[in-house]
N, C-alpha and C positions, 0 to 999 in steps of 0.2 A: 348674149353674154351674161346679162343679169340673171337670166333664167338658170344658166349652168352654175353660176355662183350660188344661187339660192338652193339648188339641188345638192351641191357639195356641202353647203352649210347645214342643211337638214340631215344629210347622211352623217356628218361629223357629230352633230348633236345626238342623233339616234345611237351612234357607236359609243359616245360618252355615257349615255343613259344605260346602255347594256353593261358597260364596264362598271358603272357605279352599282348596278343591281347585283352583278356577280360578286363584287367586292363586299357589298353589304351582307350577302349570304355567307361568305367566307368569314367575315368578322363575327357573325352570330355564332357559327360553329366553333370559332376560336375562343370565344368568351363564355361558352356554356359551362356551368359548374360541374356537370356530371361527366362529360366526355372530353371536353377540350382542354386548353391550357389553363383555363380558370380552375378546373378541378385539380390539375397538377399543382397549381399555385396554392390552392386551399389546403391540399394535403401537406405540402412543404411547410406552409405556415403553421399547421397543427404540430408537425414534427419539431419545428423550431421552438414552439411553446413548450412542448414536452422536454426537449433537451435543456431549455432554460431552467425549468423547474428541477430537473435532475442535477444540473450544475449547482443550483442554489443549495440543494440538499447535501451534495458532496462537499461543498464549501463549508456549510455549517458543521458537518461531521468532522472535517479536517480541523476546523477551529477548536472544536471540542477535544479532539485527540491532542492537539498541540497544547491546549491548556492543561490537560491531564498529564502530559509528558513534562511540562514545565514544573508542575507541582511535585511529581515524582523525582525529578532531578534535584529540586531544592531540598526535598526530604533526604535524598541520598547524600547530598553534600553536607547536610547537618549531621547525619549519622556518621559520615566519614570523619568529620571534625571531632565528634565525641570519641570515636574509636582511636583516633590519633592521640587524644588526651589520655585515654586509658592505657595505651601502649607506652606513652611517655611516662606515666606514673608507675608502670611496672618496672622500669629501669632502676628505680630507687630501692626496690625490695631486695633483700639478701637472696643469694642463690640457694635453693633448697637442696641441691646436690652436694654442696660444700659441707664438710663436717662442722658441727657447731663447736663452740669453745668448751662446753661442758663435757661432751663425750669425745674421748680421744680414741681413734681407731689404731689398731696395731699396724705398723708399716708393712709387716710381712703379709698380713691379710689383705691390705689394700693393693699390694703389688701382685698378689696371686691371681692368675687368670683361671677361671673355672672352665673345665672341659667336660663335655658330655659325650659319651661313647655309646652307641647302640650296637647291640649284638643280636644276631639272629639265633633263634633256638632251632636246633636240628629237629626236623620232623621225620616221622617215620613214613614209609610208603603209603600206609593206610590213611594217614591224616591228609596227605596230599591229594589222594583220590577223592576224598569226600569233598 
């Protein structure tokens, strides 16, 4: 009975040794940097670094654009304020279309509407052919 137990124990340990050897070989191929998952992880890590750098560049460009846009908006607001002041100051000026006090226009002339009439000149047949 002891002999059978020793044989089964040796067979189990031999099976565990074979299992560990096969597992070791699989782990080596899994972690190699050139062909296994290690290579894929290394490539993904490099891509993450590149994307991080690109994101930082985009962020700095966006901040620069936002600052420029703020400056232009402030400038536009100040110019709009000045234009409002100029327009407000124009309301106090006399109307240039109104007749001045020194020159009096004739009422008949002011009420008269001018009319322009166009007339076609009759052409001869030779002029039309040319």
